[in-house]
C-alpha positions as CSV (number, residue, x, y, z in Angstrom):
1,X,112.8,147.8,119.8
2,X,109.1,148.8,119.4
3,X,107.1,147.8,116.4
4,X,103.6,148.3,117.8
5,X,102.5,150.7,115.1
6,X,103.8,148.4,112.3
7,X,102.0,145.5,113.9
8,X,98.8,147.5,114.1
9,X,98.9,148.5,110.5
10,X,99.8,145.0,109.4
11,X,96.9,143.5,111.3
12,X,94.6,146.1,109.7
13,X,95.9,145.0,106.3
14,X,95.2,141.3,107.2
15,X,91.7,142.2,108.5
16,X,90.9,144.2,105.3
17,X,92.2,141.3,103.2
18,X,90.0,138.8,105.0
19,X,86.9,141.1,104.5
20,X,87.6,141.5,100.8
21,X,88.1,137.8,100.5
22,X,84.6,137.2,101.9
23,X,83.1,139.8,99.7
24,X,84.9,138.6,96.6
25,X,83.7,135.0,97.2
26,X,80.1,136.2,97.3
27,X,80.3,138.3,94.1
28,X,79.1,136.8,90.8
29,X,81.4,139.1,88.9
30,X,84.2,140.1,91.2
31,X,86.3,142.0,88.7
32,X,85.6,145.6,89.9
33,X,85.8,144.6,93.5
34,X,89.1,142.8,92.9
35,X,90.6,145.9,91.4
36,X,89.4,148.0,94.4
37,X,90.7,145.4,96.8
38,X,94.1,145.3,95.2
39,X,94.4,149.1,95.3
40,X,93.3,149.3,98.9
41,X,95.6,146.4,100.0
42,X,98.6,148.0,98.2
43,X,97.8,151.3,99.9
44,X,97.7,149.6,103.3
45,X,100.9,147.8,102.6
46,X,102.6,151.1,101.8
47,X,101.4,152.3,105.2
48,X,103.0,149.3,106.8
49,X,106.3,149.8,105.0
50,X,106.4,153.5,105.9
51,X,105.7,152.7,109.6
52,X,108.3,149.9,109.6
53,X,111.0,152.2,108.2
54,X,110.2,154.9,110.8
55,X,110.1,152.4,113.8
56,X,113.2,150.4,112.7
57,X,115.5,153.2,111.7
58,X,117.0,153.5,115.2
59,X,117.8,149.8,115.5
60,X,120.7,147.9,113.9
61,X,118.6,145.2,112.3
62,X,120.8,144.3,109.3
63,X,120.2,140.6,110.0
64,X,116.5,140.8,109.9
65,X,115.7,143.6,107.4
66,X,116.0,141.3,104.4
67,X,113.4,139.0,105.9
68,X,111.0,141.9,106.5
69,X,111.6,143.4,103.0
70,X,111.1,140.0,101.3
71,X,107.8,139.6,103.3
72,X,106.7,143.0,102.1
73,X,107.6,142.2,98.5
74,X,105.7,138.9,98.6
75,X,102.6,140.6,100.1
76,X,102.9,143.3,97.5
77,X,103.0,140.8,94.7
78,X,99.9,139.0,96.1
79,X,98.0,142.2,96.6
80,X,98.8,143.3,93.0
81,X,97.8,139.9,91.6
82,X,94.3,140.2,93.0
83,X,93.5,142.7,90.2
84,X,94.6,140.4,87.4
85,X,91.8,139.0,85.2
86,X,91.1,135.4,86.0
87,X,93.2,135.5,89.2
88,X,92.7,132.6,91.6
89,X,91.5,134.9,94.4
90,X,91.4,132.3,97.1
91,X,94.9,131.1,96.4
92,X,96.3,134.6,96.2
93,X,94.6,135.6,99.5
94,X,96.0,132.5,101.2
95,X,99.5,133.4,99.9
96,X,99.2,136.9,101.3
97,X,98.2,135.6,104.7
98,X,100.9,132.9,104.7
99,X,103.4,135.7,104.7
100,X,101.6,138.4,106.7
101,X,100.5,136.3,109.7
102,X,104.0,135.0,110.6
103,X,105.4,138.5,110.1
104,X,103.0,139.8,112.8
105,X,104.5,137.2,115.2
106,X,108.0,138.0,114.1
107,X,107.5,141.7,114.9
108,X,106.0,140.8,118.3
109,X,109.1,138.7,118.9
110,X,111.3,141.7,118.1
111,X,109.5,143.7,120.6
112,X,109.9,141.1,123.3
113,X,113.7,140.6,122.6
114,X,116.3,142.0,124.8
115,X,119.3,144.0,123.4
116,X,121.7,141.0,123.3
117,X,119.2,139.0,121.2
118,X,118.7,141.9,118.8
119,X,122.5,142.3,118.5
120,X,122.9,138.6,117.8
121,X,120.2,138.8,115.1
122,X,121.9,141.8,113.6
123,X,125.1,139.6,113.3
124,X,127.1,141.3,116.0
125,X,129.4,139.2,118.0
126,X,129.0,139.6,121.8
127,X,131.7,139.2,124.4
128,X,131.4,135.9,126.1
129,X,131.5,135.7,129.9
130,X,133.5,133.1,131.7
């Protein structure tokens, strides 16, 4: 399985989030920037989702899809929360990264996994050798 494009887009999202985090911390009134950051992060996350769907459609990943989808949903909630008035931007940024960074490593692991490992993760039973 290859998830290189998904990883690349996810890493771009994380870099963008970190840059916005720095800029938001420096702003006296971060409201307008927070709204822009939220919109941009949601757009980048949509790109990640679209790429994941394309890259993963040929693999039987029933056992891992729910994890990836929950990760995307948590990141989406965090990205949307940035735009809320009075939001704790530092906490929300940390929450997004706490989901996104492990997801990058998970996707890298999928790429490095052989067919039998992917089959096992998908819940398929494999014939045992003697």
